[in-house]
N, CA, C and O atoms as CSV, one atom per row, in Angstrom:
chain,resi,resn,atom,element,x,y,z
A,1,UNK,N,N,-121.360,59.653,95.592
A,1,UNK,CA,C,-121.416,61.118,94.633
A,1,UNK,C,C,-120.428,60.545,94.344
A,1,UNK,O,O,-119.448,60.304,95.049
A,2,UNK,N,N,-120.843,60.011,92.123
A,2,UNK,CA,C,-119.764,59.103,91.887
A,2,UNK,C,C,-119.187,59.723,90.515
A,2,UNK,O,O,-119.789,59.564,89.453
A,3,UNK,N,N,-117.659,60.629,90.636
A,3,UNK,CA,C,-117.609,61.686,89.396
A,3,UNK,C,C,-116.741,60.229,89.039
A,3,UNK,O,O,-116.492,59.244,89.734
A,4,UNK,N,N,-116.433,60.556,87.730
A,4,UNK,CA,C,-115.473,60.648,86.830
A,4,UNK,C,C,-114.492,61.385,86.178
A,4,UNK,O,O,-115.070,61.335,85.092
A,5,UNK,N,N,-113.319,62.138,85.890
A,5,UNK,CA,C,-112.555,62.983,85.440
A,5,UNK,C,C,-111.917,62.792,83.412
A,5,UNK,O,O,-112.471,62.589,82.331
A,6,UNK,N,N,-111.062,62.927,83.712
A,6,UNK,CA,C,-110.403,63.115,82.427
A,6,UNK,C,C,-110.980,62.887,81.064
A,6,UNK,O,O,-110.989,61.948,80.267
A,7,UNK,N,N,-111.382,63.913,81.094
A,7,UNK,CA,C,-112.291,64.338,79.319
A,7,UNK,C,C,-112.309,65.107,78.321
A,7,UNK,O,O,-112.857,65.300,77.236
A,8,UNK,N,N,-110.657,65.930,79.821
A,8,UNK,CA,C,-110.820,67.287,78.142
A,8,UNK,C,C,-108.596,67.511,78.260
A,8,UNK,O,O,-107.728,66.980,78.952
A,9,UNK,N,N,-108.599,68.573,77.152
A,9,UNK,CA,C,-107.695,68.709,77.593
A,9,UNK,C,C,-106.310,68.947,79.119
A,9,UNK,O,O,-105.194,68.493,79.372
A,10,UNK,N,N,-107.335,69.964,79.795
A,10,UNK,CA,C,-106.421,69.493,80.885
A,10,UNK,C,C,-106.067,69.054,81.891
A,10,UNK,O,O,-104.965,68.784,82.370
A,11,UNK,N,N,-107.367,68.965,82.312
A,11,UNK,CA,C,-107.703,67.936,83.797
A,11,UNK,C,C,-108.694,66.830,83.540
A,11,UNK,O,O,-108.579,65.783,84.179
A,12,UNK,N,N,-109.801,67.000,82.524
A,12,UNK,CA,C,-110.523,67.190,81.175
A,12,UNK,C,C,-112.277,66.392,82.366
A,12,UNK,O,O,-112.385,66.059,83.546
A,13,UNK,N,N,-112.841,66.408,81.685
A,13,UNK,CA,C,-114.502,66.745,82.339
A,13,UNK,C,C,-114.958,65.973,82.640
A,13,UNK,O,O,-114.351,64.917,82.469
A,14,UNK,N,N,-115.960,65.920,83.121
A,14,UNK,CA,C,-116.851,64.972,84.832
A,14,UNK,C,C,-117.650,64.699,84.381
A,14,UNK,O,O,-118.183,65.539,83.656
A,15,UNK,N,N,-118.180,63.544,84.487
A,15,UNK,CA,C,-119.386,63.171,84.561
A,15,UNK,C,C,-119.947,62.183,86.145
A,15,UNK,O,O,-119.761,61.071,86.638
A,16,UNK,N,N,-120.509,63.123,86.371
A,16,UNK,CA,C,-120.951,63.437,87.891
A,16,UNK,C,C,-122.945,62.182,88.401
A,16,UNK,O,O,-124.103,62.148,87.983
A,17,UNK,N,N,-122.294,61.623,89.228
A,17,UNK,CA,C,-123.588,60.838,90.031
A,17,UNK,C,C,-123.867,61.179,90.817
A,17,UNK,O,O,-123.395,60.399,91.645
A,18,UNK,N,N,-124.802,62.486,91.720
A,18,UNK,CA,C,-125.103,62.179,92.888
A,18,UNK,C,C,-126.767,61.715,93.172
A,18,UNK,O,O,-127.554,61.437,92.267
A,19,UNK,N,N,-126.986,61.708,94.165
A,19,UNK,CA,C,-127.941,61.864,94.752
A,19,UNK,C,C,-128.514,63.054,96.006
A,19,UNK,O,O,-128.080,63.315,97.128
A,20,UNK,N,N,-129.421,63.477,95.383
A,20,UNK,CA,C,-130.104,64.645,96.075
A,20,UNK,C,C,-130.950,64.433,97.923
A,20,UNK,O,O,-132.049,63.907,98.096
A,21,UNK,N,N,-129.838,65.141,99.316
A,21,UNK,CA,C,-130.007,65.233,100.621
A,21,UNK,C,C,-130.133,66.342,100.625
A,21,UNK,O,O,-129.759,67.185,99.809
A,22,UNK,N,N,-130.894,66.468,101.928
A,22,UNK,CA,C,-131.237,66.922,102.577
A,22,UNK,C,C,-130.379,68.282,103.382
A,22,UNK,O,O,-130.279,67.553,104.369
A,23,UNK,N,N,-129.929,69.124,103.675
A,23,UNK,CA,C,-128.903,68.711,104.356
A,23,UNK,C,C,-129.215,70.584,105.627
A,23,UNK,O,O,-130.223,71.287,105.698
A,24,UNK,N,N,-128.114,70.703,106.218
A,24,UNK,CA,C,-128.483,72.605,107.180
A,24,UNK,C,C,-127.616,73.364,105.981
A,24,UNK,O,O,-127.882,74.527,105.674
A,25,UNK,N,N,-126.602,72.644,105.356
A,25,UNK,CA,C,-126.461,73.438,104.689
A,25,UNK,C,C,-126.480,74.114,103.276
A,25,UNK,O,O,-126.903,73.599,102.241
A,26,UNK,N,N,-125.911,75.443,103.437
A,26,UNK,CA,C,-126.010,76.601,102.505
A,26,UNK,C,C,-125.399,77.167,101.469
A,26,UNK,O,O,-124.515,77.850,101.987
A,27,UNK,N,N,-125.359,77.253,100.679
A,27,UNK,CA,C,-123.729,77.320,99.768
A,27,UNK,C,C,-124.650,78.807,98.174
A,27,UNK,O,O,-125.713,78.870,97.556
A,28,UNK,N,N,-123.514,79.537,98.245
A,28,UNK,CA,C,-123.690,80.730,97.662
A,28,UNK,C,C,-122.773,81.475,97.011
A,28,UNK,O,O,-122.261,82.508,97.442
A,29,UNK,N,N,-122.464,80.706,95.484
A,29,UNK,CA,C,-121.175,80.772,94.586
A,29,UNK,C,C,-121.162,82.328,93.612
A,29,UNK,O,O,-121.952,82.777,92.782
A,30,UNK,N,N,-119.826,82.860,94.202
A,30,UNK,CA,C,-119.517,84.078,93.533
A,30,UNK,C,C,-118.409,83.953,92.859
A,30,UNK,O,O,-117.402,83.790,93.549
A,31,UNK,N,N,-118.220,83.990,91.238
A,31,UNK,CA,C,-116.906,84.056,90.397
A,31,UNK,C,C,-117.025,85.659,89.537
A,31,UNK,O,O,-117.860,86.219,88.826
A,32,UNK,N,N,-115.538,85.996,90.140
A,32,UNK,CA,C,-115.223,86.608,89.234
A,32,UNK,C,C,-114.143,86.093,88.641
A,32,UNK,O,O,-113.910,84.885,88.600
A,33,UNK,N,N,-113.225,87.223,88.012
A,33,UNK,CA,C,-111.836,87.023,86.578
A,33,UNK,C,C,-111.510,85.663,86.872
A,33,UNK,O,O,-112.023,84.717,86.275
A,34,UNK,N,N,-110.319,85.506,88.155
A,34,UNK,CA,C,-110.017,84.728,88.228
A,34,UNK,C,C,-109.493,84.299,90.263
A,34,UNK,O,O,-108.489,84.128,90.954
A,35,UNK,N,N,-111.412,84.330,90.407
A,35,UNK,CA,C,-111.182,83.332,92.181
A,35,UNK,C,C,-112.503,83.586,91.929
A,35,UNK,O,O,-113.119,84.350,91.186
A,36,UNK,N,N,-112.896,82.404,93.073
A,36,UNK,CA,C,-114.752,82.192,92.794
A,36,UNK,C,C,-114.373,82.257,94.645
A,36,UNK,O,O,-113.407,81.988,95.358
A,37,UNK,N,N,-115.101,82.529,94.742
A,37,UNK,CA,C,-116.151,82.197,97.068
A,37,UNK,C,C,-116.505,82.271,96.562
A,37,UNK,O,O,-116.662,82.929,95.534
A,38,UNK,N,N,-117.002,81.196,97.363
A,38,UNK,CA,C,-118.139,79.600,98.268
A,38,UNK,C,C,-118.323,80.473,99.284
A,38,UNK,O,O,-117.407,81.290,99.379
A,39,UNK,N,N,-119.381,80.604,100.247
A,39,UNK,CA,C,-120.322,80.802,100.977
A,39,UNK,C,C,-120.864,80.353,101.097
A,39,UNK,O,O,-121.722,79.972,100.300
A,40,UNK,N,N,-120.639,79.933,102.849
A,40,UNK,CA,C,-121.015,78.489,103.362
A,40,UNK,C,C,-121.512,78.348,105.129
A,40,UNK,O,O,-120.840,77.990,106.095
A,41,UNK,N,N,-122.875,78.766,105.046
A,41,UNK,CA,C,-123.475,78.678,106.331
A,41,UNK,C,C,-124.432,76.747,106.409
A,41,UNK,O,O,-124.808,76.042,105.472
A,42,UNK,N,N,-124.496,76.549,107.650
A,42,UNK,CA,C,-124.000,75.059,108.526
A,42,UNK,C,C,-123.262,74.856,108.971
A,42,UNK,O,O,-123.595,74.115,109.896
A,43,UNK,N,N,-121.701,75.115,108.983
A,43,UNK,CA,C,-120.900,74.813,109.417
A,43,UNK,C,C,-119.842,75.962,109.901
A,43,UNK,O,O,-119.382,76.490,108.889
A,44,UNK,N,N,-119.438,76.384,110.773
A,44,UNK,CA,C,-118.293,77.078,111.285
A,44,UNK,C,C,-117.448,76.672,111.216
A,44,UNK,O,O,-116.555,77.496,111.017
A,45,UNK,N,N,-116.869,74.842,111.327
A,45,UNK,CA,C,-115.841,74.369,111.072
A,45,UNK,C,C,-114.781,74.101,110.741
A,45,UNK,O,O,-114.315,73.242,111.490
A,46,UNK,N,N,-113.479,74.681,109.243
A,46,UNK,CA,C,-112.910,74.873,108.153
A,46,UNK,C,C,-112.561,72.953,108.193
A,46,UNK,O,O,-112.564,72.345,107.123
A,47,UNK,N,N,-112.330,72.316,109.321
A,47,UNK,CA,C,-112.437,71.029,108.815
A,47,UNK,C,C,-113.378,70.052,108.407
A,47,UNK,O,O,-113.298,68.853,108.677
A,48,UNK,N,N,-114.408,70.683,107.651
A,48,UNK,CA,C,-116.030,70.323,107.776
A,48,UNK,C,C,-115.748,70.056,106.116
A,48,UNK,O,O,-116.096,69.080,105.451
A,49,UNK,N,N,-114.670,71.793,105.489
A,49,UNK,CA,C,-115.141,71.367,104.261
A,49,UNK,C,C,-113.432,70.914,103.352
A,49,UNK,O,O,-112.397,71.556,103.530
A,50,UNK,N,N,-113.528,69.965,102.628
A,50,UNK,CA,C,-112.685,70.024,101.847
A,50,UNK,C,C,-113.565,70.757,99.941
A,50,UNK,O,O,-114.675,70.487,99.481
A,51,UNK,N,N,-112.421,71.701,99.333
A,51,UNK,CA,C,-112.955,71.944,97.944
A,51,UNK,C,C,-111.994,70.423,97.186
A,51,UNK,O,O,-111.154,69.653,97.653
A,52,UNK,N,N,-112.655,70.551,95.861
A,52,UNK,CA,C,-112.517,70.233,94.998
A,52,UNK,C,C,-112.354,70.245,93.618
A,52,UNK,O,O,-113.459,70.697,93.320
A,53,UNK,N,N,-111.793,70.082,92.575
A,53,UNK,CA,C,-112.346,69.835,91.781
A,53,UNK,C,C,-112.448,68.963,90.837
A,53,UNK,O,O,-111.428,68.367,90.494
A,54,UNK,N,N,-113.116,68.815,90.496
A,54,UNK,CA,C,-114.507,67.915,89.691
A,54,UNK,C,C,-114.211,67.615,88.335
A,54,UNK,O,O,-114.739,66.632,87.816
A,55,UNK,N,N,-113.276,68.484,87.572
A,55,UNK,CA,C,-113.469,68.439,86.343
A,55,UNK,C,C,-111.676,67.586,86.299
A,55,UNK,O,O,-111.518,66.910,85.282
A,56,UNK,N,N,-110.727,67.601,87.063
A,56,UNK,CA,C,-109.332,66.893,87.768
A,56,UNK,C,C,-109.945,66.042,88.182
A,56,UNK,O,O,-110.445,65.454,87.222
A,57,UNK,N,N,-110.267,65.525,89.233
A,57,UNK,CA,C,-111.484,64.427,90.013
A,57,UNK,C,C,-109.855,64.350,91.353
A,57,UNK,O,O,-109.543,63.398,92.068
A,58,UNK,N,N,-109.274,65.498,91.256
A,58,UNK,CA,C,-108.807,65.289,92.948
A,58,UNK,C,C,-109.127,66.555,93.955
A,58,UNK,O,O,-110.203,67.153,93.936
A,59,UNK,N,N,-108.195,66.828,94.706
A,59,UNK,CA,C,-108.364,68.296,95.169
A,59,UNK,C,C,-107.959,69.342,95.438
A,59,UNK,O,O,-106.779,69.680,95.346
A,60,UNK,N,N,-108.743,69.927,95.761
A,60,UNK,CA,C,-107.828,71.570,94.550
A,60,UNK,C,C,-106.718,71.503,95.520
A,60,UNK,O,O,-105.741,71.767,94.818
A,61,UNK,N,N,-106.292,71.303,96.731
A,61,UNK,CA,C,-104.507,71.058,97.414
A,61,UNK,C,C,-103.584,70.421,96.804
A,61,UNK,O,O,-102.401,70.552,97.121
A,62,UNK,N,N,-104.120,69.390,95.533
A,62,UNK,CA,C,-103.460,68.817,95.210
A,62,UNK,C,C,-103.111,68.943,93.307
A,62,UNK,O,O,-102.560,68.186,92.508
A,63,UNK,N,N,-103.675,70.118,93.208
A,63,UNK,CA,C,-102.698,71.477,91.465
A,63,UNK,C,C,-102.427,72.092,91.508
A,63,UNK,O,O,-103.189,72.989,91.869
A,64,UNK,N,N,-101.726,72.264,91.360
A,64,UNK,CA,C,-100.230,73.360,91.073
A,64,UNK,C,C,-100.282,74.688,91.491
A,64,UNK,O,O,-99.658,75.467,92.211
A,65,UNK,N,N,-101.504,74.645,90.590
A,65,UNK,CA,C,-101.941,76.253,89.876
A,65,UNK,C,C,-103.259,76.467,90.448
A,65,UNK,O,O,-104.171,76.758,89.673
A,66,UNK,N,N,-103.516,76.353,91.825
A,66,UNK,CA,C,-104.189,76.446,92.559
A,66,UNK,C,C,-103.974,76.207,94.280
A,66,UNK,O,O,-103.412,75.375,94.992
A,67,UNK,N,N,-104.960,77.746,94.518
A,67,UNK,CA,C,-104.729,77.747,96.186
A,67,UNK,C,C,-105.870,77.755,96.811
A,67,UNK,O,O,-106.656,78.378,96.097
A,68,UNK,N,N,-106.476,77.332,97.932
A,68,UNK,CA,C,-107.579,77.921,98.896
A,68,UNK,C,C,-107.169,78.451,100.306
A,68,UNK,O,O,-106.256,78.162,101.080
A,69,UNK,N,N,-108.531,79.625,100.343
A,69,UNK,CA,C,-108.431,80.109,101.341
A,69,UNK,C,C,-109.510,80.086,102.429
A,69,UNK,O,O,-110.490,80.667,101.963
A,70,UNK,N,N,-109.788,79.606,103.854
A,70,UNK,CA,C,-110.909,79.448,104.227
A,70,UNK,C,C,-111.045,80.335,105.228
A,70,UNK,O,O,-109.932,80.752,105.549
A,71,UNK,N,N,-112.501,81.132,106.298
A,71,UNK,CA,C,-112.385,82.555,106.440
A,71,UNK,C,C,-113.895,81.812,106.943
A,71,UNK,O,O,-114.967,81.388,106.513
A,72,UNK,N,N,-112.760,82.090,108.690
A,72,UNK,CA,C,-115.076,82.333,109.506
A,72,UNK,C,C,-115.457,83.093,109.657
A,72,UNK,O,O,-114.710,83.865,110.258
A,73,UNK,N,N,-116.952,83.699,109.305
A,73,UNK,CA,C,-117.507,84.344,109.044
A,73,UNK,C,C,-118.785,83.949,109.730
A,73,UNK,O,O,-119.367,82.865,109.772
A,74,UNK,N,N,-119.096,85.258,110.318
A,74,UNK,CA,C,-120.260,85.259,110.953
A,74,UNK,C,C,-121.750,84.174,110.040
A,74,UNK,O,O,-122.387,84.481,109.033
A,75,UNK,N,N,-121.873,82.799,110.995
A,75,UNK,CA,C,-122.563,81.663,110.463
A,75,UNK,C,C,-122.365,80.728,110.111
A,75,UNK,O,O,-123.127,79.791,110.347
A,76,UNK,N,N,-120.975,80.566,109.218
A,76,UNK,CA,C,-120.009,80.161,108.708
A,76,UNK,C,C,-119.112,80.417,108.223
A,76,UNK,O,O,-118.612,81.368,108.825
A,77,UNK,N,N,-117.965,79.833,106.619
A,77,UNK,CA,C,-117.570,79.975,106.752
A,77,UNK,C,C,-117.515,80.670,105.081
A,77,UNK,O,O,-118.379,80.514,104.219
A,78,UNK,N,N,-116.456,81.319,104.979
A,78,UNK,CA,C,-116.175,82.050,103.519
A,78,UNK,C,C,-114.963,80.552,102.798
A,78,UNK,O,O,-114.745,79.478,103.359
A,79,UNK,N,N,-114.464,80.978,101.607
A,79,UNK,CA,C,-113.526,79.549,101.162
A,79,UNK,C,C,-113.996,81.084,99.538
A,79,UNK,O,O,-114.895,81.662,98.928
A,80,UNK,N,N,-112.627,80.932,99.694
A,80,UNK,CA,C,-112.314,81.678,98.294
A,80,UNK,C,C,-110.761,80.864,97.481
A,80,UNK,O,O,-109.616,80.820,97.928
A,81,UNK,N,N,-111.210,80.405,96.413
A,81,UNK,CA,C,-110.303,79.546,95.328
A,81,UNK,C,C,-109.678,80.097,93.887
A,81,UNK,O,O,-110.439,80.481,92.998
A,82,UNK,N,N,-108.593,80.104,93.765
A,82,UNK,CA,C,-108.103,81.066,92.963
A,82,UNK,C,C,-107.273,80.136,91.736
A,82,UNK,O,O,-106.356,79.436,92.166
A,83,UNK,N,N,-107.502,80.097,90.457
A,83,UNK,CA,C,-106.331,79.053,89.619
A,83,UNK,C,C,-106.534,79.122,88.401
A,83,UNK,O,O,-107.336,78.786,87.529
A,84,UNK,N,N,-104.963,80.004,88.677
A,84,UNK,CA,C,-103.709,80.476,87.486
A,84,UNK,C,C,-103.803,79.898,86.159
A,84,UNK,O,O,-103.154,80.323,85.203
A,85,UNK,N,N,-104.992,78.474,86.080
A,85,UNK,CA,C,-104.712,77.334,85.683
A,85,UNK,C,C,-104.716,77.944,84.138
A,85,UNK,O,O,-104.793,79.162,83.978
A,86,UNK,N,N,-104.591,76.621,82.493
A,86,UNK,CA,C,-105.490,77.996,81.374
A,86,UNK,C,C,-106.334,76.548,81.125
A,86,UNK,O,O,-105.857,75.483,81.517
A,87,UNK,N,N,-107.904,76.641,80.291
A,87,UNK,CA,C,-107.842,78.106,79.959
A,87,UNK,C,C,-108.304,79.135,80.687
A,87,UNK,O,O,-109.451,78.900,81.067
A,88,UNK,N,N,-107.796,80.430,81.126
A,88,UNK,CA,C,-107.215,81.748,81.969
A,88,UNK,C,C,-109.345,81.859,82.531
A,88,UNK,O,O,-109.710,83.014,82.310
A,89,UNK,N,N,-109.841,81.496,82.770
A,89,UNK,CA,C,-111.463,82.310,83.673
A,89,UNK,C,C,-111.967,81.314,83.852
A,89,UNK,O,O,-112.929,81.286,84.620
A,90,UNK,N,N,-111.326,79.617,82.951
A,90,UNK,CA,C,-112.857,78.602,83.017
A,90,UNK,C,C,-112.212,77.748,83.834
A,90,UNK,O,O,-112.996,77.697,84.781
A,91,UNK,N,N,-111.463,77.164,84.057
A,91,UNK,CA,C,-111.532,75.886,85.516
A,91,UNK,C,C,-111.548,76.394,86.721
A,91,UNK,O,O,-111.077,75.908,87.749
A,92,UNK,N,N,-112.218,77.592,86.538
A,92,UNK,CA,C,-113.431,77.776,88.264
A,92,UNK,C,C,-114.411,77.049,88.503
A,92,UNK,O,O,-114.965,76.779,89.569
A,93,UNK,N,N,-114.621,76.721,87.420
A,93,UNK,CA,C,-115.929,76.394,86.439
A,93,UNK,C,C,-116.180,74.547,87.492
A,93,UNK,O,O,-117.196,73.956,87.856
A,94,UNK,N,N,-114.591,74.209,87.636
A,94,UNK,CA,C,-114.785,72.851,87.970
A,94,UNK,C,C,-114.463,72.557,89.690
A,94,UNK,O,O,-113.827,71.617,90.168
A,95,UNK,N,N,-115.028,73.519,90.297
A,95,UNK,CA,C,-114.517,73.003,92.482
A,95,UNK,C,C,-115.151,73.585,92.776
A,95,UNK,O,O,-115.449,74.779,92.752
A,96,UNK,N,N,-115.494,72.573,93.169
A,96,UNK,CA,C,-117.004,72.433,94.202
A,96,UNK,C,C,-116.796,72.045,96.279
A,96,UNK,O,O,-116.807,70.946,96.835
A,97,UNK,N,N,-116.710,72.787,96.608
A,97,UNK,CA,C,-116.972,72.119,98.155
A,97,UNK,C,C,-117.941,71.071,98.579
A,97,UNK,O,O,-119.123,70.811,98.354
A,98,UNK,N,N,-116.820,70.500,99.387
A,98,UNK,CA,C,-117.355,68.927,99.974
A,98,UNK,C,C,-117.174,69.292,101.539
A,98,UNK,O,O,-116.136,69.501,102.167
A,99,UNK,N,N,-118.693,69.302,102.019
A,99,UNK,CA,C,-119.424,69.628,103.033
A,99,UNK,C,C,-119.239,68.956,104.055
A,99,UNK,O,O,-118.980,69.889,104.815
A,100,UNK,N,N,-119.145,67.787,104.870
A,100,UNK,CA,C,-119.689,67.037,106.339
A,100,UNK,C,C,-119.712,65.726,105.730
A,100,UNK,O,O,-119.450,65.223,104.638
A,101,UNK,N,N,-120.130,65.372,106.869
A,101,UNK,CA,C,-119.727,62.851,106.515
A,101,UNK,C,C,-120.642,62.867,104.815
A,101,UNK,O,O,-120.674,62.372,103.688
A,102,UNK,N,N,-120.916,63.297,105.221
A,102,UNK,CA,C,-122.109,62.781,103.661
A,102,UNK,C,C,-121.816,64.119,102.287
A,102,UNK,O,O,-122.743,64.285,101.494
A,103,UNK,N,N,-120.594,64.931,102.127
A,103,UNK,CA,C,-120.084,65.608,101.601
A,103,UNK,C,C,-120.962,66.631,100.789
A,103,UNK,O,O,-120.763,67.299,99.774
A,104,UNK,N,N,-121.393,66.567,101.144
A,104,UNK,CA,C,-122.719,68.394,100.253
A,104,UNK,C,C,-122.177,68.866,99.500
A,104,UNK,O,O,-121.154,69.511,99.729
A,105,UNK,N,N,-122.736,68.683,98.222
A,105,UNK,CA,C,-122.144,69.535,97.263
A,105,UNK,C,C,-122.977,70.780,97.261
A,105,UNK,O,O,-124.196,70.936,97.201
A,106,UNK,N,N,-121.630,71.917,97.370
A,106,UNK,CA,C,-122.373,72.762,96.865
A,106,UNK,C,C,-121.138,74.457,96.288
A,106,UNK,O,O,-121.650,75.441,95.756
């Protein structure tokens, strides 16, 4: 994946070029007002998952307004992301999980 950011006022938009790959990972994204939950099947190892804000082109851990929690569940992982940044409720769409050595986007 190749991503470029910094195209809007807060963090930037993103131009992303990605190659479609087949993987054992499956993703389910659920978005509420202030929380994004990504359920991942195919791994139970938290170290396999990196959470990135593609609009900012940096990891979530480097964004002051963001928090990420990872929990092992039956058959996979649940990643919960919160970001109190502005515009409220819209920044969560920028967050994605990169999983495994191929950094599969989900």
